[in-house]
N, CA, C and O atoms as CSV, one atom per row, in Angstrom:
chain,resi,resn,atom,element,x,y,z
A,1,UNK,N,N,59.763,122.000,71.752
A,1,UNK,CA,C,60.959,121.179,71.709
A,1,UNK,C,C,61.974,121.686,72.723
A,1,UNK,O,O,62.112,122.888,72.947
A,2,UNK,N,N,62.679,120.739,73.330
A,2,UNK,CA,C,63.752,121.060,74.279
A,2,UNK,C,C,64.870,120.045,74.099
A,2,UNK,O,O,64.629,118.919,73.665
A,3,UNK,N,N,66.086,120.441,74.430
A,3,UNK,CA,C,67.235,119.547,74.287
A,3,UNK,C,C,67.021,118.212,74.999
A,3,UNK,O,O,67.413,117.161,74.492
A,4,UNK,N,N,66.408,118.259,76.156
A,4,UNK,CA,C,66.238,117.050,76.969
A,4,UNK,C,C,65.261,116.056,76.352
A,4,UNK,O,O,65.303,114.867,76.667
A,5,UNK,N,N,64.387,116.533,75.479
A,5,UNK,CA,C,63.330,115.657,74.947
A,5,UNK,C,C,63.371,115.478,73.429
A,5,UNK,O,O,62.523,114.784,72.869
A,6,UNK,N,N,64.338,116.090,72.762
A,6,UNK,CA,C,64.401,116.040,71.305
A,6,UNK,C,C,65.715,115.404,70.881
A,6,UNK,O,O,66.778,115.766,71.385
A,7,UNK,N,N,65.641,114.455,69.951
A,7,UNK,CA,C,66.884,113.844,69.486
A,7,UNK,C,C,67.303,114.428,68.132
A,7,UNK,O,O,66.543,115.157,67.494
A,8,UNK,N,N,68.506,114.100,67.716
A,8,UNK,CA,C,69.056,114.657,66.480
A,8,UNK,C,C,68.197,114.289,65.275
A,8,UNK,O,O,67.973,115.115,64.390
A,9,UNK,N,N,67.722,113.062,65.245
A,9,UNK,CA,C,66.895,112.614,64.122
A,9,UNK,C,C,65.631,113.455,63.991
A,9,UNK,O,O,65.214,113.788,62.881
A,10,UNK,N,N,65.027,113.796,65.114
A,10,UNK,CA,C,63.830,114.646,65.077
A,10,UNK,C,C,64.161,116.027,64.518
A,10,UNK,O,O,63.393,116.581,63.731
A,11,UNK,N,N,65.300,116.580,64.923
A,11,UNK,CA,C,65.705,117.889,64.408
A,11,UNK,C,C,65.980,117.822,62.909
A,11,UNK,O,O,65.574,118.706,62.155
A,12,UNK,N,N,66.675,116.762,62.483
A,12,UNK,CA,C,66.946,116.600,61.057
A,12,UNK,C,C,65.640,116.495,60.267
A,12,UNK,O,O,65.525,117.058,59.179
A,13,UNK,N,N,64.669,115.782,60.809
A,13,UNK,CA,C,63.361,115.651,60.148
A,13,UNK,C,C,62.644,116.995,60.055
A,13,UNK,O,O,62.029,117.301,59.033
A,14,UNK,N,N,62.720,117.797,61.116
A,14,UNK,CA,C,62.087,119.131,61.101
A,14,UNK,C,C,62.694,120.010,60.010
A,14,UNK,O,O,61.974,120.664,59.255
A,15,UNK,N,N,64.015,120.018,59.937
A,15,UNK,CA,C,64.698,120.824,58.921
A,15,UNK,C,C,64.364,120.308,57.526
A,15,UNK,O,O,64.126,121.096,56.610
A,16,UNK,N,N,64.347,118.992,57.364
A,16,UNK,CA,C,64.028,118.395,56.071
A,16,UNK,C,C,62.612,118.770,55.633
A,16,UNK,O,O,62.389,119.142,54.480
A,17,UNK,N,N,61.675,118.671,56.545
A,17,UNK,CA,C,60.295,119.036,56.221
A,17,UNK,C,C,60.161,120.498,55.850
A,17,UNK,O,O,59.463,120.837,54.895
A,18,UNK,N,N,60.819,121.360,56.592
A,18,UNK,CA,C,60.784,122.796,56.334
A,18,UNK,C,C,61.294,123.107,54.936
A,18,UNK,O,O,60.661,123.858,54.195
A,19,UNK,N,N,62.442,122.529,54.572
A,19,UNK,CA,C,63.020,122.840,53.265
A,19,UNK,C,C,62.212,122.211,52.127
A,19,UNK,O,O,62.078,122.807,51.058
A,20,UNK,N,N,61.677,121.014,52.352
A,20,UNK,CA,C,60.865,120.370,51.310
A,20,UNK,C,C,59.569,121.135,51.051
A,20,UNK,O,O,59.136,121.245,49.904
A,21,UNK,N,N,58.946,121.665,52.109
A,21,UNK,CA,C,57.719,122.450,51.939
A,21,UNK,C,C,57.944,123.659,51.047
A,21,UNK,O,O,57.017,124.116,50.378
A,22,UNK,N,N,59.150,124.177,51.028
A,22,UNK,CA,C,59.474,125.369,50.250
A,22,UNK,C,C,60.174,125.037,48.928
A,22,UNK,O,O,60.500,125.932,48.147
A,23,UNK,N,N,60.402,123.742,48.688
A,23,UNK,CA,C,61.083,123.271,47.473
A,23,UNK,C,C,62.440,123.939,47.293
A,23,UNK,O,O,62.804,124.356,46.193
A,24,UNK,N,N,63.185,124.031,48.398
A,24,UNK,CA,C,64.502,124.653,48.366
A,24,UNK,C,C,65.616,123.668,48.028
A,24,UNK,O,O,66.762,124.083,47.857
A,25,UNK,N,N,65.316,122.397,47.930
A,25,UNK,CA,C,66.335,121.375,47.751
A,25,UNK,C,C,67.262,121.582,46.576
A,25,UNK,O,O,68.452,121.278,46.663
A,26,UNK,N,N,66.734,122.096,45.478
A,26,UNK,CA,C,67.564,122.267,44.277
A,26,UNK,C,C,68.701,123.258,44.493
A,26,UNK,O,O,69.706,123.201,43.785
A,27,UNK,N,N,68.563,124.155,45.444
A,27,UNK,CA,C,69.589,125.166,45.721
A,27,UNK,C,C,70.557,124.722,46.815
A,27,UNK,O,O,71.623,125.314,46.982
A,28,UNK,N,N,70.193,123.697,47.549
A,28,UNK,CA,C,70.953,123.323,48.734
A,28,UNK,C,C,71.926,122.186,48.455
A,28,UNK,O,O,71.727,121.046,48.875
A,29,UNK,N,N,72.980,122.535,47.733
A,29,UNK,CA,C,74.059,121.585,47.482
A,29,UNK,C,C,74.979,121.573,48.704
A,29,UNK,O,O,74.957,122.519,49.491
A,30,UNK,N,N,75.780,120.531,48.877
A,30,UNK,CA,C,76.731,120.546,49.999
A,30,UNK,C,C,77.606,121.801,50.004
A,30,UNK,O,O,77.860,122.372,51.064
A,31,UNK,N,N,78.069,122.235,48.822
A,31,UNK,CA,C,78.897,123.445,48.746
A,31,UNK,C,C,78.136,124.668,49.248
A,31,UNK,O,O,78.657,125.423,50.069
A,32,UNK,N,N,76.919,124.873,48.771
A,32,UNK,CA,C,76.136,126.029,49.192
A,32,UNK,C,C,75.813,125.978,50.678
A,32,UNK,O,O,75.817,127.007,51.354
A,33,UNK,N,N,75.536,124.792,51.181
A,33,UNK,CA,C,75.232,124.651,52.611
A,33,UNK,C,C,76.477,124.892,53.462
A,33,UNK,O,O,76.392,125.515,54.521
A,34,UNK,N,N,77.628,124.405,53.009
A,34,UNK,CA,C,78.871,124.650,53.752
A,34,UNK,C,C,79.169,126.151,53.810
A,34,UNK,O,O,79.569,126.672,54.851
A,35,UNK,N,N,78.973,126.830,52.693
A,35,UNK,CA,C,79.162,128.287,52.681
A,35,UNK,C,C,78.177,128.966,53.631
A,35,UNK,O,O,78.544,129.898,54.347
A,36,UNK,N,N,76.942,128.505,53.638
A,36,UNK,CA,C,75.927,129.095,54.514
A,36,UNK,C,C,76.263,128.883,55.983
A,36,UNK,O,O,76.016,129.760,56.811
A,37,UNK,N,N,76.822,127.727,56.308
A,37,UNK,CA,C,77.247,127.473,57.692
A,37,UNK,C,C,78.292,128.505,58.103
A,37,UNK,O,O,78.207,129.093,59.181
A,38,UNK,N,N,79.280,128.720,57.230
A,38,UNK,CA,C,80.342,129.683,57.540
A,38,UNK,C,C,79.794,131.105,57.654
A,38,UNK,O,O,80.205,131.859,58.536
A,39,UNK,N,N,78.889,131.465,56.786
A,39,UNK,CA,C,78.297,132.810,56.808
A,39,UNK,C,C,77.517,133.024,58.101
A,39,UNK,O,O,77.653,134.060,58.751
A,40,UNK,N,N,76.706,132.048,58.467
A,40,UNK,CA,C,75.922,132.178,59.704
A,40,UNK,C,C,76.824,132.162,60.938
A,40,UNK,O,O,76.543,132.849,61.919
A,41,UNK,N,N,77.905,131.382,60.893
A,41,UNK,CA,C,78.855,131.378,62.014
A,41,UNK,C,C,79.497,132.757,62.158
A,41,UNK,O,O,79.731,133.225,63.272
A,42,UNK,N,N,79.780,133.401,61.032
A,42,UNK,CA,C,80.341,134.760,61.081
A,42,UNK,C,C,79.335,135.736,61.680
A,42,UNK,O,O,79.710,136.636,62.431
A,43,UNK,N,N,78.063,135.559,61.352
A,43,UNK,CA,C,77.036,136.430,61.941
A,43,UNK,C,C,76.932,136.208,63.452
A,43,UNK,O,O,76.687,137.152,64.204
A,44,UNK,N,N,77.114,134.986,63.887
A,44,UNK,CA,C,77.154,134.699,65.333
A,44,UNK,C,C,78.357,135.395,65.968
A,44,UNK,O,O,78.237,135.990,67.039
A,45,UNK,N,N,79.505,135.324,65.318
A,45,UNK,CA,C,80.713,135.967,65.855
A,45,UNK,C,C,80.575,137.481,65.959
A,45,UNK,O,O,81.170,138.104,66.838
A,46,UNK,N,N,79.792,138.072,65.062
A,46,UNK,CA,C,79.609,139.530,65.096
A,46,UNK,C,C,79.074,140.008,66.444
A,46,UNK,O,O,79.364,141.126,66.872
A,47,UNK,N,N,78.298,139.165,67.106
A,47,UNK,CA,C,77.742,139.560,68.400
A,47,UNK,C,C,78.825,139.775,69.449
A,47,UNK,O,O,78.599,140.452,70.452
A,48,UNK,N,N,79.989,139.203,69.220
A,48,UNK,CA,C,81.063,139.294,70.200
A,48,UNK,C,C,82.214,140.173,69.744
A,48,UNK,O,O,83.156,140.413,70.501
A,49,UNK,N,N,82.142,140.655,68.506
A,49,UNK,CA,C,83.192,141.506,67.984
A,49,UNK,C,C,83.253,142.796,68.787
A,49,UNK,O,O,82.234,143.457,68.986
A,50,UNK,N,N,84.425,143.147,69.240
A,50,UNK,CA,C,84.712,144.367,69.997
A,50,UNK,C,C,84.106,144.361,71.387
A,50,UNK,O,O,84.104,145.391,72.060
A,51,UNK,N,N,83.594,143.226,71.831
A,51,UNK,CA,C,82.891,143.186,73.111
A,51,UNK,C,C,83.608,142.415,74.206
A,51,UNK,O,O,83.055,142.260,75.295
A,52,UNK,N,N,84.814,141.927,73.960
A,52,UNK,CA,C,85.499,141.058,74.917
A,52,UNK,C,C,84.592,139.914,75.358
A,52,UNK,O,O,84.521,139.570,76.538
A,53,UNK,N,N,83.912,139.343,74.393
A,53,UNK,CA,C,83.019,138.202,74.603
A,53,UNK,C,C,81.897,138.487,75.592
A,53,UNK,O,O,81.485,137.595,76.334
A,54,UNK,N,N,81.407,139.696,75.609
A,54,UNK,CA,C,80.282,140.073,76.469
A,54,UNK,C,C,79.180,140.670,75.611
A,54,UNK,O,O,79.205,141.865,75.318
A,55,UNK,N,N,78.229,139.870,75.212
A,55,UNK,CA,C,77.133,140.395,74.407
A,55,UNK,C,C,75.838,140.286,75.194
A,55,UNK,O,O,75.578,139.281,75.857
A,56,UNK,N,N,75.042,141.321,75.111
A,56,UNK,CA,C,73.774,141.366,75.838
A,56,UNK,C,C,72.605,140.859,74.993
A,56,UNK,O,O,71.510,140.643,75.513
A,57,UNK,N,N,72.830,140.673,73.712
A,57,UNK,CA,C,71.748,140.316,72.803
A,57,UNK,C,C,71.552,138.802,72.753
A,57,UNK,O,O,71.886,138.150,71.763
A,58,UNK,N,N,71.006,138.258,73.834
A,58,UNK,CA,C,70.838,136.809,73.929
A,58,UNK,C,C,69.916,136.268,72.834
A,58,UNK,O,O,70.181,135.200,72.281
A,59,UNK,N,N,68.859,136.975,72.520
A,59,UNK,CA,C,67.940,136.512,71.480
A,59,UNK,C,C,68.616,136.500,70.119
A,59,UNK,O,O,68.433,135.561,69.344
A,60,UNK,N,N,69.396,137.535,69.820
A,60,UNK,CA,C,70.115,137.575,68.551
A,60,UNK,C,C,71.134,136.447,68.455
A,60,UNK,O,O,71.280,135.826,67.402
A,61,UNK,N,N,71.836,136.182,69.548
A,61,UNK,CA,C,72.808,135.085,69.589
A,61,UNK,C,C,72.094,133.756,69.393
A,61,UNK,O,O,72.558,132.899,68.642
A,62,UNK,N,N,70.983,133.590,70.059
A,62,UNK,CA,C,70.187,132.361,69.935
A,62,UNK,C,C,69.742,132.154,68.483
A,62,UNK,O,O,69.809,131.039,67.964
A,63,UNK,N,N,69.291,133.224,67.832
A,63,UNK,CA,C,68.848,133.131,66.435
A,63,UNK,C,C,69.994,132.741,65.504
A,63,UNK,O,O,69.817,131.911,64.612
A,64,UNK,N,N,71.166,133.339,65.713
A,64,UNK,CA,C,72.304,133.017,64.848
A,64,UNK,C,C,72.783,131.591,65.091
A,64,UNK,O,O,73.135,130.891,64.142
A,65,UNK,N,N,72.804,131.152,66.339
A,65,UNK,CA,C,73.187,129.766,66.631
A,65,UNK,C,C,72.191,128.804,65.992
A,65,UNK,O,O,72.583,127.767,65.456
A,66,UNK,N,N,70.913,129.142,66.047
A,66,UNK,CA,C,69.894,128.310,65.408
A,66,UNK,C,C,70.140,128.226,63.903
A,66,UNK,O,O,70.017,127.152,63.312
A,67,UNK,N,N,70.484,129.349,63.285
A,67,UNK,CA,C,70.786,129.339,61.852
A,67,UNK,C,C,71.946,128.396,61.547
A,67,UNK,O,O,71.873,127.609,60.604
A,68,UNK,N,N,73.013,128.469,62.338
A,68,UNK,CA,C,74.171,127.594,62.146
A,68,UNK,C,C,73.743,126.132,62.274
A,68,UNK,O,O,74.089,125.301,61.435
A,69,UNK,N,N,73.001,125.832,63.315
A,69,UNK,CA,C,72.586,124.446,63.561
A,69,UNK,C,C,71.647,123.940,62.461
A,69,UNK,O,O,71.762,122.796,62.022
A,70,UNK,N,N,70.730,124.782,62.024
A,70,UNK,CA,C,69.808,124.375,60.952
A,70,UNK,C,C,70.590,124.030,59.692
A,70,UNK,O,O,70.336,123.001,59.066
A,71,UNK,N,N,71.538,124.884,59.318
A,71,UNK,CA,C,72.339,124.587,58.141
A,71,UNK,C,C,73.190,123.329,58.337
A,71,UNK,O,O,73.370,122.555,57.397
A,72,UNK,N,N,73.709,123.120,59.535
A,72,UNK,CA,C,74.490,121.904,59.809
A,72,UNK,C,C,73.613,120.659,59.681
A,72,UNK,O,O,74.020,119.663,59.083
A,73,UNK,N,N,72.424,120.723,60.239
A,73,UNK,CA,C,71.511,119.581,60.142
A,73,UNK,C,C,71.124,119.319,58.690
A,73,UNK,O,O,71.073,118.169,58.254
A,74,UNK,N,N,70.855,120.375,57.954
A,74,UNK,CA,C,70.486,120.219,56.545
A,74,UNK,C,C,71.662,119.672,55.734
A,74,UNK,O,O,71.482,118.826,54.859
A,75,UNK,N,N,72.860,120.161,56.033
A,75,UNK,CA,C,74.061,119.651,55.377
A,75,UNK,C,C,74.192,118.144,55.624
A,75,UNK,O,O,74.505,117.384,54.707
A,76,UNK,N,N,73.955,117.727,56.852
A,76,UNK,CA,C,74.022,116.303,57.190
A,76,UNK,C,C,72.976,115.519,56.405
A,76,UNK,O,O,73.263,114.437,55.895
A,77,UNK,N,N,71.768,116.060,56.308
A,77,UNK,CA,C,70.713,115.395,55.531
A,77,UNK,C,C,71.131,115.222,54.072
A,77,UNK,O,O,71.055,114.123,53.522
A,78,UNK,N,N,71.567,116.304,53.458
A,78,UNK,CA,C,71.915,116.298,52.037
A,78,UNK,C,C,73.130,115.405,51.773
A,78,UNK,O,O,73.213,114.755,50.731
A,79,UNK,N,N,74.062,115.378,52.713
A,79,UNK,CA,C,75.302,114.624,52.534
A,79,UNK,C,C,75.232,113.197,53.064
A,79,UNK,O,O,76.182,112.429,52.910
A,80,UNK,N,N,74.116,112.839,53.685
A,80,UNK,CA,C,73.976,111.486,54.216
A,80,UNK,C,C,74.888,111.210,55.398
A,80,UNK,O,O,75.390,110.096,55.546
A,81,UNK,N,N,75.105,112.205,56.233
A,81,UNK,CA,C,75.993,112.067,57.392
A,81,UNK,C,C,75.179,111.776,58.640
A,81,UNK,O,O,74.222,112.483,58.958
A,82,UNK,N,N,75.576,110.726,59.339
A,82,UNK,CA,C,75.002,110.393,60.639
A,82,UNK,C,C,75.761,111.231,61.672
A,82,UNK,O,O,76.908,110.928,62.001
A,83,UNK,N,N,75.130,112.264,62.172
A,83,UNK,CA,C,75.803,113.224,63.046
A,83,UNK,C,C,76.333,112.564,64.316
A,83,UNK,O,O,77.481,112.794,64.696
A,84,UNK,N,N,75.524,111.757,64.968
A,84,UNK,CA,C,75.958,111.118,66.214
A,84,UNK,C,C,77.193,110.256,65.968
A,84,UNK,O,O,78.137,110.289,66.757
A,85,UNK,N,N,77.193,109.494,64.892
A,85,UNK,CA,C,78.343,108.643,64.568
A,85,UNK,C,C,79.571,109.502,64.255
A,85,UNK,O,O,80.674,109.203,64.714
A,86,UNK,N,N,79.379,110.569,63.475
A,86,UNK,CA,C,80.492,111.446,63.111
A,86,UNK,C,C,81.117,112.086,64.357
A,86,UNK,O,O,82.340,112.183,64.458
A,87,UNK,N,N,80.285,112.518,65.296
A,87,UNK,CA,C,80.794,113.143,66.518
A,87,UNK,C,C,81.528,112.118,67.373
A,87,UNK,O,O,82.605,112.398,67.898
A,88,UNK,N,N,80.948,110.941,67.509
A,88,UNK,CA,C,81.598,109.889,68.305
A,88,UNK,C,C,82.970,109.545,67.721
A,88,UNK,O,O,83.951,109.435,68.457
A,89,UNK,N,N,83.035,109.378,66.405
A,89,UNK,CA,C,84.280,109.043,65.721
A,89,UNK,C,C,85.319,110.158,65.907
A,89,UNK,O,O,86.489,109.882,66.171
A,90,UNK,N,N,84.889,111.402,65.769
A,90,UNK,CA,C,85.801,112.541,65.912
A,90,UNK,C,C,86.320,112.655,67.341
A,90,UNK,O,O,87.504,112.915,67.555
A,91,UNK,N,N,85.435,112.461,68.322
A,91,UNK,CA,C,85.870,112.543,69.724
A,91,UNK,C,C,86.912,111.481,70.044
A,91,UNK,O,O,87.821,111.732,70.836
A,92,UNK,N,N,86.798,110.293,69.441
A,92,UNK,CA,C,87.806,109.244,69.656
A,92,UNK,C,C,89.162,109.689,69.119
A,92,UNK,O,O,90.190,109.436,69.746
A,93,UNK,N,N,89.171,110.350,67.963
A,93,UNK,CA,C,90.423,110.882,67.415
A,93,UNK,C,C,90.992,111.958,68.333
A,93,UNK,O,O,92.195,111.999,68.590
A,94,UNK,N,N,90.111,112.829,68.822
A,94,UNK,CA,C,90.560,113.921,69.680
A,94,UNK,C,C,91.065,113.426,71.031
A,94,UNK,O,O,91.943,114.045,71.632
A,95,UNK,N,N,90.514,112.311,71.512
A,95,UNK,CA,C,91.002,111.720,72.773
A,95,UNK,C,C,92.476,111.358,72.649
A,95,UNK,O,O,93.243,111.538,73.594
A,96,UNK,N,N,92.871,110.849,71.491
A,96,UNK,CA,C,94.271,110.488,71.264
A,96,UNK,C,C,95.136,111.730,71.079
A,96,UNK,O,O,96.263,111.796,71.569
A,97,UNK,N,N,94.596,112.702,70.372
A,97,UNK,CA,C,95.350,113.918,70.073
A,97,UNK,C,C,95.548,114.780,71.322
A,97,UNK,O,O,96.619,115.356,71.518
A,98,UNK,N,N,94.528,114.866,72.153
A,98,UNK,CA,C,94.575,115.702,73.355
A,98,UNK,C,C,94.284,114.829,74.582
A,98,UNK,O,O,93.152,114.810,75.065
A,99,UNK,N,N,95.288,114.107,75.091
A,99,UNK,CA,C,95.064,113.200,76.227
A,99,UNK,C,C,94.521,113.942,77.453
A,99,UNK,O,O,95.061,114.968,77.865
A,100,UNK,N,N,93.457,113.407,78.016
A,100,UNK,CA,C,92.815,114.044,79.170
A,100,UNK,C,C,93.790,114.198,80.328
A,100,UNK,O,O,93.744,115.193,81.051
A,101,UNK,N,N,94.682,113.209,80.509
A,101,UNK,CA,C,95.621,113.273,81.638
A,101,UNK,C,C,96.490,114.526,81.572
A,101,UNK,O,O,96.783,115.144,82.595
A,102,UNK,N,N,96.891,114.889,80.375
A,102,UNK,CA,C,97.744,116.061,80.200
A,102,UNK,C,C,96.999,117.341,80.554
A,102,UNK,O,O,97.549,118.218,81.220
A,103,UNK,N,N,95.764,117.449,80.118
A,103,UNK,CA,C,95.012,118.682,80.333
A,103,UNK,C,C,94.338,118.715,81.695
A,103,UNK,O,O,94.196,119.784,82.289
A,104,UNK,N,N,93.928,117.571,82.191
A,104,UNK,CA,C,93.275,117.498,83.498
A,104,UNK,C,C,94.236,117.863,84.621
A,104,UNK,O,O,93.821,118.393,85.652
A,105,UNK,N,N,95.511,117.582,84.422
A,105,UNK,CA,C,96.503,117.842,85.461
A,105,UNK,C,C,96.709,119.332,85.702
A,105,UNK,O,O,97.253,119.732,86.732
A,106,UNK,N,N,96.279,120.135,84.764
A,106,UNK,CA,C,96.474,121.575,84.892
A,106,UNK,C,C,97.851,122.004,84.420
A,106,UNK,O,O,98.165,123.194,84.424
A,107,UNK,N,N,98.680,121.045,84.011
A,107,UNK,CA,C,100.034,121.361,83.547
A,107,UNK,C,C,100.021,121.947,82.143
A,107,UNK,O,O,100.904,122.722,81.775
A,108,UNK,N,N,99.029,121.578,81.377
A,108,UNK,CA,C,98.970,122.030,79.988
A,108,UNK,C,C,98.191,123.330,79.884
A,108,UNK,O,O,97.092,123.464,80.423
A,109,UNK,N,N,98.770,124.263,79.194
A,109,UNK,CA,C,98.104,125.530,78.932
A,109,UNK,C,C,98.030,125.757,77.434
A,109,UNK,O,O,98.128,124.817,76.645
A,110,UNK,N,N,97.858,127.000,77.055
A,110,UNK,CA,C,97.725,127.301,75.631
A,110,UNK,C,C,99.005,126.971,74.870
A,110,UNK,O,O,98.944,126.586,73.703
A,111,UNK,N,N,100.166,127.116,75.516
A,111,UNK,CA,C,101.434,126.792,74.845
A,111,UNK,C,C,101.464,125.309,74.481
A,111,UNK,O,O,101.812,124.954,73.355
A,112,UNK,N,N,101.103,124.449,75.418
A,112,UNK,CA,C,101.103,123.009,75.163
A,112,UNK,C,C,100.065,122.640,74.093
A,112,UNK,O,O,100.309,121.791,73.236
A,113,UNK,N,N,98.912,123.294,74.164
A,113,UNK,CA,C,97.872,123.052,73.168
A,113,UNK,C,C,98.413,123.331,71.769
A,113,UNK,O,O,98.236,122.521,70.859
A,114,UNK,N,N,99.076,124.483,71.597
A,114,UNK,CA,C,99.595,124.847,70.272
A,114,UNK,C,C,100.749,123.952,69.861
A,114,UNK,O,O,100.909,123.676,68.672
A,115,UNK,N,N,101.556,123.491,70.800
A,115,UNK,CA,C,102.631,122.548,70.472
A,115,UNK,C,C,102.054,121.235,69.955
A,115,UNK,O,O,102.573,120.666,68.995
A,116,UNK,N,N,100.989,120.753,70.580
A,116,UNK,CA,C,100.326,119.527,70.128
A,116,UNK,C,C,99.769,119.736,68.727
A,116,UNK,O,O,99.932,118.873,67.865
A,117,UNK,N,N,99.114,120.868,68.489
A,117,UNK,CA,C,98.562,121.150,67.159
A,117,UNK,C,C,99.668,121.217,66.107
A,117,UNK,O,O,99.526,120.680,65.008
A,118,UNK,N,N,100.767,121.880,66.454
A,118,UNK,CA,C,101.884,122.014,65.512
A,118,UNK,C,C,102.458,120.629,65.166
A,118,UNK,O,O,102.720,120.345,63.998
A,119,UNK,N,N,102.649,119.786,66.158
A,119,UNK,CA,C,103.169,118.435,65.920
A,119,UNK,C,C,102.191,117.624,65.076
A,119,UNK,O,O,102.605,116.881,64.187
A,120,UNK,N,N,100.911,117.763,65.347
A,120,UNK,CA,C,99.884,117.048,64.595
A,120,UNK,C,C,99.902,117.468,63.132
A,120,UNK,O,O,99.839,116.625,62.237
A,121,UNK,N,N,99.989,118.769,62.891
A,121,UNK,CA,C,100.018,119.266,61.512
A,121,UNK,C,C,101.269,118.789,60.781
A,121,UNK,O,O,101.201,118.421,59.608
A,122,UNK,N,N,102.410,118.796,61.469
A,122,UNK,CA,C,103.655,118.343,60.855
A,122,UNK,C,C,103.550,116.862,60.494
A,122,UNK,O,O,103.989,116.458,59.418
A,123,UNK,N,N,102.979,116.057,61.374
A,123,UNK,CA,C,102.810,114.628,61.111
A,123,UNK,C,C,101.878,114.427,59.926
A,123,UNK,O,O,102.134,113.591,59.059
A,124,UNK,N,N,100.800,115.197,59.893
A,124,UNK,CA,C,99.836,115.084,58.809
A,124,UNK,C,C,100.486,115.420,57.470
A,124,UNK,O,O,100.211,114.759,56.468
A,125,UNK,N,N,101.345,116.439,57.441
A,125,UNK,CA,C,102.026,116.812,56.214
A,125,UNK,C,C,102.972,115.729,55.739
A,125,UNK,O,O,103.058,115.478,54.537
A,126,UNK,N,N,103.696,115.071,56.660
A,126,UNK,CA,C,104.592,113.988,56.258
A,126,UNK,C,C,103.808,112.762,55.813
A,126,UNK,O,O,104.280,112.000,54.969
A,127,UNK,N,N,102.611,112.561,56.372
A,127,UNK,CA,C,101.773,111.442,55.941
A,127,UNK,C,C,101.263,111.643,54.525
A,127,UNK,O,O,101.076,110.678,53.784
A,128,UNK,N,N,101.039,112.896,54.147
A,128,UNK,CA,C,100.515,113.215,52.818
A,128,UNK,C,C,101.598,112.983,51.759
A,128,UNK,O,O,101.313,112.464,50.680
A,129,UNK,N,N,102.820,113.363,52.065
A,129,UNK,CA,C,103.924,113.262,51.095
A,129,UNK,C,C,104.351,111.867,50.958
A,129,UNK,O,O,105.267,111.575,50.190
């Protein structure tokens, strides 16, 4: 399998088959899978802890990223989430939140990014109340 020749549905099917062969479904609730995603993401981050983002263990990083992706795919299966649709929908929201013109111009830096996030959070809080 390679990224260029494998689609998301095929990956979801592989993960589904793997877990069904082992009868792991009863343990894989959305909550447990979400926790597993976070745990595996933390294991991926460990490769870069204290290293200024320079890790030599490419195979270990690859394995941890695979773990994160497998749990994400399984979470999508269990939760009935169409990953491609979810990503497309989210990117449309992010296009509005982070206009390309602002960032492409080179005028926006980390300060502007955090100002946008702060304004977004404040708006979200007023929408909730």
